[in-house]
Backbone bond lengths (Angstrom), bond angles and torsions (degrees), N, CA, C in turn:
res aa  C-N    CA-C-N  psi(-1)  N-CA   C-N-CA  omega(-1)  CA-C   N-CA-C  phi
1 M - - - 1.408 - - 1.521 110.81 -
2 R 1.242 114.01 137.16 1.468 118.86 179.15 1.515 110.07 -92.57
3 S 1.289 114.65 142.37 1.459 117.45 175.31 1.525 108.39 -97.35
4 T 1.242 113.39 137.00 1.474 117.56 179.15 1.513 108.54 -103.83
5 T 1.269 113.13 132.99 1.468 118.02 177.21 1.527 108.01 -108.09
6 Q 1.244 113.24 133.95 1.461 118.39 177.61 1.521 108.40 -97.04
7 H 1.304 113.27 133.13 1.459 118.65 176.95 1.515 108.58 -98.56
8 M 1.272 115.67 135.83 1.458 120.26 177.52 1.532 107.59 -81.72
9 R 1.297 114.60 133.34 1.454 119.13 178.67 1.517 108.77 -113.02
10 G 1.308 116.27 143.76 1.457 120.60 -179.45 1.511 110.14 164.39
11 M 1.302 115.75 -167.72 1.450 120.53 -179.43 1.521 109.16 -121.84
12 T 1.269 112.72 151.40 1.465 117.75 175.47 1.518 108.86 -81.13
13 L 1.279 116.39 165.81 1.459 121.84 178.97 1.525 110.81 -61.21
14 L 1.307 116.93 -38.28 1.462 121.06 179.46 1.531 110.70 -64.43
15 E 1.318 117.92 -44.17 1.463 121.04 178.84 1.531 110.82 -62.42
16 L 1.313 116.76 -41.21 1.450 121.51 178.88 1.533 111.32 -63.44
17 L 1.312 117.76 -42.20 1.466 121.05 178.43 1.527 111.89 -64.56
18 V 1.329 117.28 -39.30 1.469 120.91 177.99 1.532 109.80 -62.71
19 I 1.312 117.60 -42.52 1.468 121.35 179.46 1.530 110.11 -64.18
20 I 1.320 118.08 -42.50 1.459 121.36 179.69 1.526 110.80 -62.96
21 V 1.321 118.30 -40.66 1.467 121.56 178.19 1.526 110.67 -64.73
22 I 1.318 117.35 -43.02 1.472 120.82 179.97 1.528 110.46 -63.77
23 V 1.327 117.89 -45.07 1.460 121.56 178.42 1.532 110.19 -62.09
24 G 1.318 118.23 -40.35 1.457 122.08 178.80 1.519 112.26 -62.65
25 V 1.331 117.09 -43.37 1.470 121.03 179.10 1.518 110.35 -65.01
26 L 1.322 117.72 -44.76 1.464 120.85 179.26 1.523 112.10 -63.76
27 T 1.314 117.13 -36.90 1.464 121.18 178.95 1.522 110.79 -66.35
28 T 1.310 118.21 -44.27 1.463 120.11 -179.32 1.527 111.62 -65.98
29 Q 1.309 117.94 -25.75 1.458 121.09 176.85 1.520 111.43 -82.97
30 G 1.322 118.12 -33.23 1.461 122.10 -173.82 1.513 115.26 -84.97
31 V 1.316 118.85 -30.80 1.457 121.34 -176.03 1.534 112.21 -63.76
32 P 1.335 120.67 -47.83 1.472 118.46 177.41 1.534 112.82 -61.45
33 A 1.314 117.00 -37.99 1.460 119.92 178.67 1.524 110.61 -64.15
34 M 1.309 117.39 -36.81 1.458 121.36 178.15 1.527 110.29 -66.36
35 G 1.324 117.32 -37.71 1.463 121.22 177.01 1.516 111.89 -62.32
36 H 1.338 116.81 -41.90 1.469 121.06 177.57 1.523 110.29 -65.20
37 L 1.316 116.90 -40.25 1.464 121.21 179.53 1.523 110.44 -62.99
38 L 1.321 117.75 -45.67 1.465 121.27 179.32 1.524 111.55 -63.38
39 R 1.339 117.36 -41.81 1.461 120.96 178.19 1.528 110.82 -62.08
40 D 1.333 116.74 -44.13 1.461 120.42 179.28 1.525 111.73 -64.73
41 Q 1.330 117.62 -37.26 1.459 120.92 178.54 1.526 111.31 -67.01
42 R 1.348 117.29 -41.34 1.467 120.72 176.56 1.522 110.68 -62.55
43 L 1.321 116.47 -42.51 1.460 121.94 179.65 1.530 110.64 -63.23
44 Q 1.316 116.43 -44.28 1.461 120.58 179.33 1.528 111.09 -65.36
45 A 1.316 117.68 -44.30 1.467 121.05 -179.41 1.529 110.99 -63.64
46 A 1.323 117.58 -43.23 1.463 120.84 -179.68 1.528 111.44 -66.65
47 S 1.329 117.68 -38.81 1.469 119.79 179.36 1.526 110.70 -68.58
48 H 1.311 117.81 -35.66 1.473 120.45 177.27 1.528 111.11 -71.16
49 T 1.317 118.04 -33.50 1.461 120.98 176.06 1.520 110.26 -62.85
50 L 1.329 117.36 -44.86 1.461 121.11 178.18 1.530 110.70 -66.50
51 Y 1.310 117.14 -42.21 1.467 121.87 177.21 1.530 110.03 -56.83
52 Q 1.327 116.90 -48.31 1.465 121.33 -178.73 1.524 111.76 -64.69
53 A 1.330 117.30 -36.40 1.464 120.19 177.91 1.531 110.64 -64.98
54 L 1.316 117.22 -42.61 1.464 120.65 177.88 1.524 111.04 -66.18
55 Y 1.313 116.84 -40.97 1.469 121.32 177.82 1.530 109.98 -62.44
56 Y 1.326 116.68 -43.10 1.460 121.60 178.52 1.531 110.34 -62.02
57 T 1.329 117.05 -42.99 1.464 121.49 179.88 1.525 110.27 -59.28
58 R 1.315 116.45 -45.75 1.470 121.12 179.10 1.523 111.11 -64.23
59 S 1.323 116.58 -44.61 1.470 121.14 -179.70 1.527 111.81 -61.37
60 E 1.325 116.72 -41.12 1.468 120.31 179.85 1.525 111.41 -67.69
61 A 1.320 118.04 -36.30 1.464 120.21 177.52 1.529 110.27 -62.13
62 I 1.318 116.01 -42.87 1.471 120.10 179.16 1.525 110.14 -68.69
63 R 1.323 117.54 -45.17 1.463 121.94 -176.56 1.526 111.97 -65.91
64 Q 1.338 117.17 -44.56 1.462 120.35 -176.38 1.525 113.33 -84.37
65 G 1.334 116.84 -19.02 1.465 120.20 -179.90 1.519 114.04 72.85
66 V 1.332 116.66 24.22 1.470 122.24 177.18 1.526 107.95 -135.71
67 P 1.338 118.11 160.31 1.464 118.97 175.62 1.533 110.50 -62.38
68 V 1.308 116.40 139.21 1.461 121.95 176.05 1.518 107.25 -125.01
69 M 1.334 115.50 135.62 1.455 120.73 -175.44 1.518 111.49 -119.25
70 M 1.312 114.05 145.30 1.462 122.19 169.15 1.522 104.47 -115.71
71 I 1.330 116.25 114.52 1.464 119.93 -176.06 1.519 110.23 -116.93
72 S 1.316 114.97 149.47 1.465 119.70 176.67 1.524 109.07 -78.71
73 E 1.299 115.78 158.20 1.464 119.67 172.89 1.526 108.00 -67.74
74 Q 1.317 117.18 167.26 1.466 121.44 -174.74 1.522 113.13 -54.24
75 E 1.314 116.94 -36.65 1.460 120.92 -177.22 1.526 112.73 -83.84
76 G 1.319 118.53 -4.61 1.460 121.77 178.39 1.522 112.77 118.47
77 W 1.322 115.63 176.28 1.465 122.63 -176.68 1.527 112.04 -61.72
78 E 1.321 117.31 -29.76 1.467 119.83 -179.30 1.515 113.00 -65.52
79 K 1.325 117.45 -18.29 1.470 121.67 179.62 1.526 112.28 -94.87
80 G 1.335 117.49 -10.66 1.460 120.61 178.73 1.514 112.23 129.80
81 W 1.345 115.20 -176.49 1.454 121.67 -176.98 1.529 110.13 -154.49
82 R 1.346 115.13 164.61 1.466 122.75 177.52 1.520 109.20 -136.95
83 I 1.329 115.76 149.66 1.461 122.08 176.06 1.522 107.46 -119.87
84 F 1.332 116.35 132.52 1.463 120.39 177.37 1.528 109.63 -148.93
85 A 1.332 115.63 155.10 1.462 121.84 175.18 1.526 107.31 -84.48
86 D 1.322 116.25 117.80 1.468 122.56 -177.10 1.530 109.00 -86.70
87 R 1.311 116.24 74.05 1.472 122.20 -173.11 1.528 113.11 -62.72
88 D 1.331 118.05 -32.86 1.466 119.80 179.23 1.539 111.98 -92.36
89 D 1.322 116.75 0.69 1.470 123.28 173.81 1.531 113.10 55.27
90 D 1.347 116.01 40.51 1.456 119.38 179.44 1.527 113.04 -106.52
91 G 1.327 117.82 -2.04 1.454 121.60 178.18 1.514 114.50 81.03
92 E 1.316 117.47 3.10 1.465 122.62 179.22 1.516 109.53 -125.44
93 Q 1.317 116.19 148.15 1.451 120.77 178.92 1.524 109.13 -87.72
94 S 1.327 115.42 119.42 1.462 120.37 178.06 1.526 109.34 -99.32
95 S 1.316 116.63 175.11 1.470 120.94 -178.70 1.529 111.85 -66.41
96 E 1.325 118.27 -23.52 1.468 121.94 178.28 1.528 112.58 -83.46
97 E 1.325 116.97 -3.13 1.470 121.70 -178.61 1.528 108.82 -115.14
98 P 1.329 116.58 90.23 1.470 119.36 -176.00 1.531 112.23 -68.02
99 T 1.319 114.78 155.36 1.460 121.25 176.39 1.520 108.84 -71.69
100 L 1.326 116.67 124.79 1.469 121.12 178.21 1.522 111.27 -80.21
101 R 1.315 115.60 -41.28 1.468 122.78 177.18 1.511 108.67 -152.06
102 A 1.335 114.49 157.68 1.460 119.43 176.89 1.513 108.55 -144.72
103 G 1.308 116.12 152.36 1.459 121.57 178.27 1.517 110.05 -134.83
104 G 1.297 115.10 149.74 1.457 120.98 -179.82 1.511 111.60 -93.70
105 P 1.302 115.58 -166.55 1.467 119.87 179.46 1.525 111.67 -67.35
106 P 1.333 117.47 156.47 1.464 120.10 177.28 1.536 109.99 -61.98
107 P 1.316 117.27 147.46 1.470 120.33 -176.30 1.523 113.34 -79.68
108 G 1.298 114.64 162.27 1.456 122.55 166.44 1.509 117.89 56.61
109 G 1.323 118.31 41.68 1.454 119.74 176.13 1.517 114.71 76.21
110 L 1.325 118.58 14.26 1.459 120.85 176.65 1.526 109.20 -81.25
111 R 1.331 115.84 150.43 1.461 122.22 178.75 1.518 108.95 -114.65
112 L 1.332 116.48 140.57 1.457 121.99 179.52 1.519 108.74 -127.05
113 H 1.325 116.41 125.51 1.455 120.52 173.03 1.524 108.51 -145.14
114 A 1.324 115.61 166.08 1.463 121.10 -177.36 1.516 109.60 -129.71
115 N 1.338 115.26 158.62 1.466 117.66 174.76 1.533 109.32 -78.29
116 Q 1.310 117.29 177.18 1.469 122.27 -169.34 1.535 114.34 -53.35
117 P 1.330 121.43 -46.23 1.480 118.54 -177.39 1.533 113.94 -62.65
118 L 1.324 117.74 -21.79 1.464 121.11 -178.67 1.532 111.71 -113.61
119 R 1.304 117.04 13.67 1.467 121.59 -172.81 1.532 112.79 -54.39
120 R 1.320 118.10 -38.43 1.468 120.91 -175.06 1.528 113.61 -116.56
121 Y 1.324 118.19 -33.10 1.464 119.20 -173.71 1.532 111.99 -155.92
122 V 1.342 114.26 163.63 1.460 123.15 167.02 1.520 104.98 -125.51
123 R 1.332 116.17 129.75 1.467 120.46 -177.24 1.525 108.87 -124.56
124 Y 1.324 115.15 125.46 1.455 120.93 176.52 1.524 109.87 -107.32
125 A 1.334 115.97 132.66 1.464 122.33 175.91 1.536 108.49 -82.14
126 P 1.323 117.76 166.16 1.466 120.47 -179.56 1.539 114.58 -60.24
127 N 1.326 117.69 -18.98 1.474 119.77 177.74 1.529 112.26 -86.78
128 G 1.339 118.43 -0.13 1.458 122.09 177.22 1.514 114.81 92.99
129 Y 1.328 117.34 -3.27 1.459 120.39 178.20 1.531 109.79 -82.96
130 S 1.310 116.04 147.93 1.463 119.47 174.69 1.525 107.34 -87.68
131 I 1.318 114.65 118.49 1.467 121.99 -173.81 1.526 108.70 -126.32
132 R 1.315 116.76 134.15 1.472 121.31 174.82 1.521 109.38 -73.74
133 A 1.306 115.74 166.58 1.465 120.80 178.93 1.525 111.29 -60.32
134 S 1.335 117.24 -28.72 1.472 121.62 179.45 1.528 112.17 -75.97
135 G 1.323 116.95 -12.15 1.461 120.84 -179.46 1.521 113.74 101.67
136 S 1.321 117.93 -8.50 1.466 120.35 178.80 1.533 110.02 -82.12
137 F 1.326 115.96 160.86 1.462 120.18 178.66 1.524 109.83 -63.39
138 Q 1.307 115.53 142.62 1.457 121.03 178.80 1.523 108.25 -109.09
139 I 1.317 115.87 110.97 1.462 121.51 176.11 1.519 107.83 -127.29
140 G 1.315 116.52 152.67 1.454 119.08 179.43 1.507 111.08 169.83
141 S 1.323 115.44 -168.85 1.458 120.92 -176.09 1.520 111.79 -140.07
142 F 1.318 113.93 143.92 1.462 122.17 167.43 1.520 106.39 -99.72
143 Y 1.323 116.81 147.38 1.454 121.72 177.31 1.517 108.45 -122.46
144 L 1.317 115.55 123.60 1.458 122.37 178.03 1.514 106.38 -110.67
145 C 1.322 116.08 112.73 1.460 122.09 -171.47 1.522 110.95 -122.44
146 T 1.315 115.09 155.24 1.455 120.56 173.48 1.520 108.52 -84.58
147 A 1.327 116.82 173.21 1.465 120.72 -178.43 1.524 111.53 -60.61
148 K 1.325 117.12 -35.87 1.463 120.91 176.68 1.524 108.40 -91.95
149 A 1.288 116.58 125.80 1.469 120.55 -178.61 1.525 112.18 -69.93
150 T 1.323 117.48 -9.88 1.462 120.02 -176.58 1.527 112.57 -91.56
151 T 1.322 118.27 -0.99 1.461 120.92 -179.13 1.526 109.94 -99.98
152 P 1.337 118.00 166.69 1.465 120.33 -177.72 1.525 112.88 -57.65
153 A 1.317 115.94 154.38 1.458 122.61 -179.66 1.524 108.90 -142.72
154 R 1.321 116.05 175.32 1.462 121.52 177.80 1.528 108.97 -125.80
155 R 1.330 114.89 146.13 1.456 122.08 173.04 1.522 106.36 -117.67
156 I 1.323 116.29 127.26 1.458 121.69 176.58 1.523 105.25 -105.63
157 V 1.325 116.53 112.91 1.460 122.88 -170.43 1.526 110.47 -102.33
158 L 1.320 115.92 129.16 1.461 122.72 174.85 1.528 107.29 -100.65
159 S 1.327 116.98 116.39 1.469 121.30 -175.96 1.530 111.36 -88.31
160 R 1.320 115.57 173.83 1.458 122.57 -177.52 1.519 112.44 -57.86
161 G 1.310 117.09 -37.44 1.464 121.14 -178.65 1.518 113.74 -82.67
162 G 1.339 117.74 2.25 1.454 120.65 179.09 1.513 114.40 92.55
163 R 1.324 115.99 -2.48 1.465 118.75 179.50 1.528 110.85 -79.64
164 V 1.323 114.41 157.21 1.463 120.83 -175.64 1.521 109.17 -122.23
165 R 1.332 116.10 143.31 1.465 120.81 173.94 1.526 109.16 -141.11
166 I 1.318 115.22 156.01 1.464 121.27 179.18 1.519 108.39 -109.90
167 E 1.325 116.06 132.40 1.464 121.55 177.02 1.518 109.29 -122.79
168 R 1.324 115.96 145.11 1.463 121.06 173.09 1.515 108.08 -85.60
169 L 1.306 115.93 135.89 1.460 120.33 175.11 1.526 108.59 -102.48
170 P 1.309 118.20 144.64 1.468 120.60 -179.49 1.533 111.71 -70.63
171 N 1.309 115.63 163.12 1.462 121.01 176.35 1.525 109.23 -55.76
172 G 1.316 115.94 136.65 1.458 120.61 174.73 1.523 114.99 76.38
173 D 1.329 118.82 14.95 1.468 120.25 178.89 1.525 108.78 -60.26
174 T 1.320 116.77 139.31 1.468 121.59 -174.32 1.525 113.08 -68.63
175 A 1.328 118.91 -18.43 1.458 121.07 -179.86 1.512 111.98 -62.59
176 C 1.317 117.81 -26.56 1.471 121.77 -178.68 1.515 112.74 -95.84
177 A 1.307 118.41 -0.52 1.465 121.30 -177.72 1.522 111.88 -78.81
178 R 1.312 118.41 -5.41 1.475 121.58 -178.17 1.501 112.10 -74.78
């Protein structure tokens, strides 16, 4: 008859401590990087949401053949926005002009503001051009910033022809210091 010996399998206390130290070092290196990744993803998602809203506004103006406006809420762009077809071309939303789309504040501590030409509204004419109420071309930029002005940001630029593009701003850009 053969005797079978069972071997105990496991780790020594020293091996366990080495593993705990290695996991601790990797965690302290990975957590800040994960925070930067999440911040960048929120920034990218919010800038694409604004881009799509502007694109939708332009598309609806062309499709419906009337001016379509994207206006900020009373407290500013940081509180949200609304899109409506301005059928009477008065620059104000009346009860006969339903909201086509609406958006809330930017997520996760992001800040949204615009330069003077876009401070209150974006207006697209039926030909797809961005036109101010006075009839002049409307060009300008939105700035999507993180809570710290020293971190990366995005600029959403409205061009003369009404097209929109997203640009990355470098760390510490003065546009976000406001």
